[in-house]
BATORZA-209337 format. One record per residue (C-alpha): residue number from 0; residue in three letters; z negated, y negated, x. Coordinates in pm, whole numbers, plus 32768, in hexadecimal, padded with zeros to 4 digits. Last residue first. Layout:
<pts>
resi, resn, c3, c2, c1
NUM, ALA, Z, Y, X
...
</pts>
This chain:
<pts>
resi, resn, c3, c2, c1
390, UNK, 0813, EDDF, 8614
389, UNK, 0808, EF0B, 8503
388, UNK, 0849, F060, 85D2
387, UNK, 09BA, F073, 863A
386, UNK, 0A8D, F17A, 859D
385, UNK, 0B2D, F0B1, 84B6
384, UNK, 0B5D, EF8D, 85AC
383, UNK, 0C70, F099, 867D
382, UNK, 0D9C, F073, 858F
381, UNK, 0D1E, EEF9, 8559
380, UNK, 0D2C, EEA2, 86CE
379, UNK, 0E73, EF56, 8705
378, UNK, 0F1A, EEA9, 8626
377, UNK, 0E8F, ED7B, 86B6
376, UNK, 0F06, EDEF, 87FB
375, UNK, 1045, EE0C, 878C
374, UNK, 104F, ECE0, 86BC
373, UNK, 1004, EC17, 87E1
372, UNK, 1129, ECC0, 88C4
371, UNK, 1216, EC66, 87C7
370, UNK, 11E2, EB0E, 8780
369, UNK, 1194, EAE2, 8905
368, UNK, 1318, EB7A, 893C
367, UNK, 137B, EA38, 8831
366, UNK, 12F9, E940, 8901
365, UNK, 1284, E815, 8854
364, UNK, 12E7, E6B4, 8843
363, UNK, 1270, E543, 87F6
362, UNK, 1301, E436, 88A3
361, UNK, 1266, E2BC, 883E
360, UNK, 111C, E377, 8848
359, UNK, 1018, E3A1, 8763
358, UNK, 0FE2, E4FE, 87DB
357, UNK, 10AA, E550, 8922
356, UNK, 0F7E, E561, 8A18
355, UNK, 0ED7, E660, 8920
354, UNK, 1004, E767, 897F
353, UNK, 105F, E856, 88BD
352, UNK, 1016, E9B9, 8827
351, UNK, 0ECC, EA3D, 87BC
350, UNK, 0D5B, EA85, 882A
349, UNK, 0C2B, E9A8, 879B
348, UNK, 0AC0, EA36, 8750
347, UNK, 09F3, EAA1, 862C
346, UNK, 08A1, EB44, 85C9
345, UNK, 0869, EB09, 8472
344, UNK, 0710, EA8F, 842E
343, UNK, 077B, E938, 8360
342, UNK, 0735, E86C, 8471
341, UNK, 082B, E939, 8539
340, UNK, 095E, E923, 843B
339, UNK, 08FC, E7A2, 8455
338, UNK, 0923, E7A7, 85C9
337, UNK, 0A64, E891, 85A3
336, UNK, 0B2B, E775, 84FA
335, UNK, 0B96, E6B1, 8642
334, UNK, 0B06, E5C2, 871E
333, UNK, 0BDA, E57F, 8856
332, UNK, 0BA8, E5F3, 89D6
331, UNK, 0B98, E77C, 898B
330, UNK, 0AAC, E823, 8A9A
329, UNK, 0B5A, E935, 8B6F
328, UNK, 0B4F, EA9C, 8B78
327, UNK, 0C9F, EB3A, 8BF6
326, UNK, 0CF7, ECC2, 8BAC
325, UNK, 0E4D, ED02, 8C4F
324, UNK, 0F74, EDB2, 8B7B
323, UNK, 0FA2, EF13, 8B62
322, UNK, 0FA0, EF70, 89DC
321, UNK, 0E5E, F049, 89E6
320, UNK, 0DBC, EF52, 8B0F
319, UNK, 0DF8, EE0C, 89D8
318, UNK, 0D71, EEF2, 88EE
317, UNK, 0C2F, EF51, 89B8
316, UNK, 0BEB, EDFC, 89EF
315, UNK, 0C1A, EDAE, 8891
314, UNK, 0B13, EEAE, 8853
313, UNK, 0A26, EE3A, 8977
312, UNK, 0A43, ECCA, 88B7
311, UNK, 0A06, ED6B, 875F
310, UNK, 08E3, EE1D, 87CF
309, UNK, 085A, ECD3, 8894
308, UNK, 083E, ED01, 8A1E
307, UNK, 08A0, EBAD, 8A52
306, UNK, 07CC, EB21, 894B
305, UNK, 0831, EA3B, 883D
304, UNK, 0813, E8CF, 8858
303, UNK, 08AB, E7C9, 8761
302, UNK, 0843, E648, 876D
301, UNK, 07DA, E59D, 863C
300, UNK, 08C2, E482, 8588
299, UNK, 0849, E323, 8527
298, UNK, 0866, E1F9, 848F
297, UNK, 07F5, E0B9, 845A
296, UNK, 06D7, E084, 8526
295, UNK, 0643, DF2F, 8506
294, UNK, 05B9, DE5C, 8610
293, UNK, 0564, DCEB, 85B3
292, UNK, 0548, DC0B, 86CF
291, UNK, 0482, DABF, 8748
290, UNK, 043E, DA41, 88A9
289, UNK, 0365, D8EB, 88B0
288, UNK, 027C, D971, 8978
287, UNK, 0389, D9B1, 8A94
286, UNK, 02F5, DA89, 8BAD
285, UNK, 0222, DB66, 8AF5
284, UNK, 0322, DB6B, 89E6
283, UNK, 043C, DBF2, 8AA5
282, UNK, 0364, DD44, 8AD9
281, UNK, 0324, DD37, 8973
280, UNK, 0459, DD5C, 892C
279, UNK, 0499, DE82, 8A16
278, UNK, 036C, DF1A, 8988
277, UNK, 0414, DEFE, 8813
276, UNK, 053A, DF98, 88C7
275, UNK, 0483, E0AC, 8909
274, UNK, 03D5, E0E8, 87C2
273, UNK, 0514, E0FB, 8704
272, UNK, 056A, E22D, 87EE
271, UNK, 0439, E2A9, 87DE
270, UNK, 0436, E2C6, 866F
269, UNK, 0599, E353, 8670
268, UNK, 052B, E48B, 874B
267, UNK, 0593, E4E5, 8886
266, UNK, 0573, E690, 88A6
265, UNK, 06D0, E6BD, 88BC
264, UNK, 07A5, E598, 898B
263, UNK, 07D5, E447, 88F5
262, UNK, 090F, E355, 8900
261, UNK, 0884, E1E5, 889D
260, UNK, 096D, E117, 87EC
259, UNK, 0916, DFA8, 87FA
258, UNK, 0981, DEA5, 86EF
257, UNK, 08FD, DD4A, 87A2
256, UNK, 0904, DC3E, 8655
255, UNK, 08AA, DABE, 86E2
254, UNK, 07FE, D9AF, 85FA
253, UNK, 07A1, D83D, 8629
252, UNK, 08DA, D7BC, 8707
251, UNK, 0881, D68B, 87A3
250, UNK, 097E, D5BF, 871C
249, UNK, 0ABA, D513, 87F4
248, UNK, 0BA2, D604, 8806
247, UNK, 0B7B, D69E, 86AA
246, UNK, 0AE3, D791, 85BA
245, UNK, 0A33, D8AD, 86B9
244, UNK, 0A0F, DA24, 86AB
243, UNK, 0ADF, DB55, 86D7
242, UNK, 0AA3, DCA1, 879D
241, UNK, 0B1D, DDE5, 87AF
240, UNK, 0B1B, DF1F, 885E
239, UNK, 09ED, DEFF, 8966
238, UNK, 09BC, E046, 89F0
237, UNK, 08AF, E14A, 8A16
236, UNK, 08BB, E282, 8AE0
235, UNK, 07F9, E40B, 8ABE
234, UNK, 0831, E4BD, 8C2D
233, UNK, 08D6, E639, 8C7B
232, UNK, 095D, E6E1, 8B65
231, UNK, 093F, E862, 8BBA
230, UNK, 07E9, E860, 8C64
229, UNK, 0770, E72E, 8BC8
228, UNK, 0704, E616, 8C59
227, UNK, 0604, E4D5, 8C50
226, UNK, 05F2, E421, 8D87
225, UNK, 06E9, E362, 8D67
224, UNK, 0693, E2C1, 8C47
223, UNK, 05A7, E208, 8CDC
222, UNK, 0623, E150, 8DF4
221, UNK, 0796, E0D1, 8DAB
220, UNK, 0792, E0FA, 8C41
219, UNK, 0631, E02D, 8C47
218, UNK, 06B9, DF2E, 8D3C
217, UNK, 07E3, DEEC, 8C5E
216, UNK, 0704, DEE0, 8B0F
215, UNK, 0621, DDC3, 8BB6
214, UNK, 074E, DD07, 8C21
213, UNK, 07D3, DD15, 8AAF
212, UNK, 0697, DC94, 8A39
211, UNK, 06AB, DB7A, 8B15
210, UNK, 0819, DB52, 8A8F
209, UNK, 078A, DB57, 8914
208, UNK, 06BE, DA38, 8983
207, UNK, 07F2, D978, 8A07
206, UNK, 08AD, D9AB, 88B2
205, UNK, 075B, D95C, 8802
204, UNK, 074B, D82F, 8892
203, UNK, 062A, D739, 8826
202, UNK, 066B, D59D, 87BD
201, UNK, 0592, D4B2, 87AF
200, UNK, 053A, D43A, 8933
199, UNK, 0696, D473, 8986
198, UNK, 071F, D369, 8860
197, UNK, 0884, D339, 88E9
196, UNK, 0905, D48B, 8864
195, UNK, 08B6, D41B, 86F5
194, UNK, 07A8, D51B, 8672
193, UNK, 075B, D65A, 8602
192, UNK, 0637, D726, 865E
191, UNK, 0642, D876, 86F6
190, UNK, 0653, D9E6, 865C
189, UNK, 069B, DB2E, 8714
188, UNK, 071E, DC2D, 865D
187, UNK, 0728, DD9C, 86E7
186, UNK, 07EF, DE76, 8606
185, UNK, 07F5, E012, 8655
184, UNK, 08BC, E120, 8635
183, UNK, 0824, E27F, 86C3
182, UNK, 08DF, E39C, 8740
181, UNK, 08E0, E518, 878E
180, UNK, 0959, E5C1, 88AB
179, UNK, 09C7, E727, 88A8
178, UNK, 0986, E887, 88FD
177, UNK, 0A0E, E9F0, 88F9
176, UNK, 0B5D, E99A, 896E
175, UNK, 0C35, EAE5, 89D2
174, UNK, 0DA1, EA6B, 8A56
173, UNK, 0EC6, EAA1, 89BD
172, UNK, 0F73, E95B, 8A25
171, UNK, 0E20, E8CA, 892B
170, UNK, 0EE6, E84B, 8841
169, UNK, 0DDA, E891, 86F1
168, UNK, 0DC2, E9D1, 863C
167, UNK, 0C83, E9BD, 85FD
166, UNK, 0C1F, EB3D, 85F8
165, UNK, 0AE3, EB6C, 8504
164, UNK, 09CC, EC9D, 8515
163, UNK, 08FB, ED26, 841B
162, UNK, 09B8, EC82, 82F9
161, UNK, 091B, EB7A, 81DA
160, UNK, 09A7, EACD, 80D2
159, UNK, 087B, EA1B, 8002
158, UNK, 0917, E916, 7F4E
157, UNK, 089D, E81B, 804F
156, UNK, 0924, E8E8, 818A
155, UNK, 0A78, E8C3, 80EE
154, UNK, 0A7C, E766, 8080
153, UNK, 09D8, E6F6, 81C6
152, UNK, 0B10, E798, 8259
151, UNK, 0C27, E6AE, 816E
150, UNK, 0B31, E597, 819C
149, UNK, 0B5C, E589, 8305
148, UNK, 0B24, E401, 833C
147, UNK, 0C62, E370, 83BE
146, UNK, 0D4F, E457, 846C
145, UNK, 0CD5, E596, 83EB
144, UNK, 0D39, E52E, 82A2
143, UNK, 0DB1, E660, 820D
142, UNK, 0D88, E7D9, 8239
141, UNK, 0E31, E8FE, 8253
140, UNK, 0D1B, EA39, 8224
139, UNK, 0D90, EB84, 8262
138, UNK, 0C98, EC9D, 822B
137, UNK, 0CB1, EDE5, 82AD
136, UNK, 0C1B, EF0D, 81E8
135, UNK, 0BB0, F06A, 829B
134, UNK, 0C5B, F1A6, 8295
133, UNK, 0D7D, F15B, 8367
132, UNK, 0EA5, F218, 82D0
131, UNK, 0F96, F1C0, 83FF
130, UNK, 1041, F0C2, 8307
129, UNK, 0F2D, F01C, 82F2
128, UNK, 0F26, EFC3, 846F
127, UNK, 10B0, EF4D, 842D
126, UNK, 1043, EE54, 831F
125, UNK, 0F0F, EDD4, 83B8
124, UNK, 0FEE, ED8D, 84D6
123, UNK, 10E3, ECCC, 843B
122, UNK, 0FDF, EC01, 83BF
121, UNK, 0F30, EBAC, 84F0
120, UNK, 1084, EB56, 8582
119, UNK, 10FE, EA93, 8498
118, UNK, 0FA7, E992, 848C
117, UNK, 0FB4, E980, 85F6
116, UNK, 112D, E923, 85F5
115, UNK, 10BB, E83D, 84D3
114, UNK, 0FA5, E7A6, 85DD
113, UNK, 0FF6, E69B, 8675
112, UNK, 10DF, E73B, 8745
111, UNK, 1201, E730, 863E
110, UNK, 1140, E60D, 856F
109, UNK, 124E, E520, 85A6
108, UNK, 1366, E5CE, 8639
107, UNK, 142C, E68C, 874D
106, UNK, 144D, E812, 874F
105, UNK, 145E, E864, 8890
104, UNK, 1521, E97B, 8949
103, UNK, 163E, E8A7, 89D8
102, UNK, 166F, E7F0, 88C5
101, UNK, 15FB, E859, 876A
100, UNK, 161B, E728, 8638
99, UNK, 14FA, E6F1, 856C
98, UNK, 15A9, E5F9, 8470
97, UNK, 1473, E55C, 8441
96, UNK, 140D, E47A, 8548
95, UNK, 156C, E3EC, 85C7
94, UNK, 155B, E387, 8726
93, UNK, 14AF, E28C, 880E
92, UNK, 138F, E27D, 8739
91, UNK, 12F6, E0DB, 871A
90, UNK, 1280, E0E2, 85CC
89, UNK, 1225, E233, 8564
88, UNK, 10CF, E267, 849F
87, UNK, 0FDC, E355, 84C8
86, UNK, 0FF9, E4C9, 844C
85, UNK, 0F50, E5B1, 832A
84, UNK, 0F84, E6FB, 8322
83, UNK, 0E34, E78A, 83B8
82, UNK, 0DDA, E8FF, 8424
81, UNK, 0CB9, E9E1, 841B
80, UNK, 0CE6, EB46, 8426
79, UNK, 0BB4, EC1E, 83AA
78, UNK, 0B52, ED82, 83FB
77, UNK, 0A77, EE3C, 830B
76, UNK, 099B, EF4A, 8387
75, UNK, 098B, F08C, 82C5
74, UNK, 0854, F0C1, 81D7
73, UNK, 08E7, F0C1, 80A4
72, UNK, 0A4D, F101, 80A8
71, UNK, 0B26, EFC7, 8083
70, UNK, 0C93, F070, 80F0
69, UNK, 0DA4, EFD3, 818C
68, UNK, 0E19, EE75, 8154
67, UNK, 0D88, ED36, 80CC
66, UNK, 0E18, EBEC, 808F
65, UNK, 0D6C, EA98, 8069
64, UNK, 0E54, E95A, 8073
63, UNK, 0DB9, E825, 8052
62, UNK, 0E1E, E72D, 7F6B
61, UNK, 0E68, E59B, 7F84
60, UNK, 0EDB, E4F6, 7E06
59, UNK, 0D66, E47A, 7DED
58, UNK, 0C74, E4FF, 7EF8
57, UNK, 0C15, E674, 7F47
56, UNK, 0CEC, E6FC, 7E4E
55, UNK, 0CE0, E85F, 7EAB
54, UNK, 0E19, E901, 7E86
53, UNK, 0E00, EABC, 7E72
52, UNK, 0ED8, EBBD, 7F14
51, UNK, 0E97, ED32, 7F11
50, UNK, 0F83, ED77, 8051
49, UNK, 10B6, EE60, 8018
48, UNK, 11E7, EDCF, 80B8
47, UNK, 1264, ED27, 7FB7
46, UNK, 1132, EC9F, 7F51
45, UNK, 10F5, EBF9, 80D7
44, UNK, 123B, EB5D, 80B9
43, UNK, 1200, EA9E, 7F6A
42, UNK, 109E, EA47, 7FD9
41, UNK, 1153, E992, 812E
40, UNK, 1247, E8EA, 8051
39, UNK, 1149, E875, 7F4E
38, UNK, 104F, E7DF, 807A
37, UNK, 1159, E747, 8129
36, UNK, 11A6, E698, 7FE3
35, UNK, 104F, E62C, 7F98
34, UNK, 0FF9, E5A1, 80EE
33, UNK, 0FF3, E445, 80C3
32, UNK, 1111, E36F, 809C
31, UNK, 10E3, E262, 81E2
30, UNK, 1128, E13E, 8144
29, UNK, 1033, E094, 824F
28, UNK, 0FC2, E199, 835D
27, UNK, 0E7D, E1F4, 8396
26, UNK, 0DF7, E217, 823F
25, UNK, 0F0A, E25D, 818E
24, UNK, 0F43, E3A9, 8272
23, UNK, 10AC, E3DA, 82D7
22, UNK, 1135, E51B, 8259
21, UNK, 12A2, E514, 8262
20, UNK, 1338, E642, 824A
19, UNK, 1422, E6A7, 8328
18, UNK, 130D, E727, 8425
17, UNK, 128C, E7FE, 831F
16, UNK, 13D9, E8DC, 8336
15, UNK, 1414, E8AD, 849F
14, UNK, 12B3, E967, 84D1
13, UNK, 130F, EA5C, 83C3
12, UNK, 1444, EACF, 849A
11, UNK, 1381, EAEB, 85C4
10, UNK, 1255, EBA3, 8523
9, UNK, 1340, ECCB, 84A4
8, UNK, 1258, ED8B, 83C6
7, UNK, 138A, ED99, 82C8
6, UNK, 14B5, ED27, 8377
5, UNK, 15D6, EDF3, 82FB
4, UNK, 152C, EE64, 8181
3, UNK, 1576, ED03, 8123
2, UNK, 14B5, EBCA, 80B0
1, UNK, 15A6, EAD0, 801F
0, UNK, 151F, E971, 802C
</pts>
């Protein structure tokens, strides 16, 4: 891919180049090639723009891009820009996912909104800020695997990379989003006794027992969870995602597996979520002594929460005002890598171009005007951050 001075620091053109590279995450899209090609493309661009670039292999053949620009001065606050370059599958899309056409001020393609526009904006913003002679370092991290288990950002923090604050450039429509929910995935498996369908005296119906559990889950979601509130995120939630069981129409099922997703708000712990599901099973058992179920946590990601008056929030608010943009603070509905950065002690908030409602959709696009506005705001933030006391 030729890199020419005509679009050095141009976030719109960089968005288009990144969208043109198929970077489907193979863990969520069968046959996906992974992020190697897009990482190489981005590394080539940023090297040409004057960044100090390294590739970090987070998973075999799937590298993070770590690019630094500005002066690495002792005591100067370091700002991190973080974004993922993996995308989900393209089945059912109503336009070509990879040719990145621009129509009516929009770039179309898989990953345009989620979140290659954000990655392009943060890279161009870091370049523009450094061009003004900032006296601190900006670290740009373009990571793999956010759409699955976030192996990319986990590798970053495990390697010891740190900053005083971070912006994760997920699509927020230029709103500041300091908080988002976490999630816990659980399997609830009910156990029955297989028998011929005519032998009601012998059979124990694991599927009906799962139904009794689901009724308790419904009541829990309708009465208990609404009493828990976060000022930006509102209430937590739970839903039954998948269910499987039974072997034949004339056989009592001896097993039924229900997969549950529990969306958590800051302050809720995985252990507590598991205990609450156990308690719901206990309520069923009080009525049906032969009810037997196993509960297992299969995966979890933490919620994220940064105070609305934190230094990075105040600094980004000031950058928005300086660029004549409105300041909107809201909660993020989706999970992001900001949670992992916060766990590592890096205050991280979300801000970027695009609409999360278009993420993973059959039509995905981003406004070019919003890309440019986001880039200006992030460049302003990077310029002023070196004068901000450590977050």
